[in-house]
C-alpha positions in Angstrom: 0.0 0.0 0.0 1.3 3.4 -0.8 2.2 5.5 2.3 0.3 8.7 3.0 2.0 11.9 2.3 0.5 13.3 5.5 1.6 12.4 9.0 -0.9 11.4 11.6 -0.6 14.9 13.2 -1.4 16.5 10.0 -4.4 14.3 9.4 -5.7 14.9 12.8 -5.2 18.6 12.3 -7.4 18.5 9.2 -10.1 16.8 11.1 -9.9 19.2 14.0 -10.3 22.0 11.4 -13.5 20.5 10.0 -14.9 20.0 13.5 -14.2 23.6 14.3 -16.6 24.6 11.6 -14.6 24.7 8.3 -16.3 23.3 5.3 -15.0 19.9 4.0 -14.6 21.2 0.5 -12.5 24.1 1.7 -10.2 21.8 3.7 -9.8 19.4 0.8 -8.9 22.2 -1.6 -6.4 23.6 1.0 -4.5 20.3 1.4 -5.0 19.0 -2.1 -7.0 15.8 -1.3 -10.3 14.5 -2.5 -13.4 14.3 -0.4 -13.2 10.4 -0.4 -9.7 10.6 1.0 -10.8 13.1 3.7 -13.6 10.8 4.7 -11.4 7.9 4.7 -9.0 9.7 7.1 -12.0 10.6 9.2 -13.1 7.0 9.4 -9.7 5.9 10.5 -8.6 8.9 12.7 -11.9 10.4 13.8 -12.1 11.2 17.5 -8.4 10.5 18.1 -5.7 12.5 19.6 -2.1 12.4 18.4 -1.0 10.1 21.0 -3.7 7.7 20.1 -2.6 7.8 16.4 0.9 7.1 17.3 -0.1 4.1 19.4 -2.3 2.9 16.5 0.6 3.1 14.2 2.9 1.2 16.6 0.3 -1.5 17.0 -0.1 -1.8 13.2 3.7 -2.1 12.8 3.9 -4.8 15.4 1.0 -6.7 13.9 2.6 -6.7 10.5 5.8 -8.0 12.1 4.1 -10.8 13.8 2.2 -11.9 10.8 5.5 -12.1 9.0 6.9 -14.1 11.7 3.9 -16.5 11.7 3.9 -16.9 7.9 7.7 -17.9 8.1 7.1 -20.3 10.9 4.2 -21.9 9.0 6.3 -22.3 5.9 9.2 -23.8 7.9 6.7 -26.2 9.5 5.2 -27.2 6.1 8.8 -27.9 4.7 9.6 -30.1 7.7 6.4 -32.1 7.3 7.1 -32.6 3.6 10.6 -33.8 4.4 9.4 -36.1 7.2 6.7 -37.7 5.0 9.1 -38.9 2.4 10.3 -42.5 2.6 14.1 -42.9 2.3 
């Protein structure tokens, strides 16, 4: 997936601007994003503080690392089962 060109702090700042009363179209034009992107950000980061967003990012990174380790372990296990099932 392509990384966002905005940091979590910037995204939360955009959402705070909209909550403060600015129009969504004005915010989208100001930051050069589409309305769909804005609402995607709102769905993911809506109601969060910067510390919450940082914690979410850390958890997502850890989850990706653990998924990779699990996939490698399952591959090793399948290879060992394949070798053990052969008759020598």
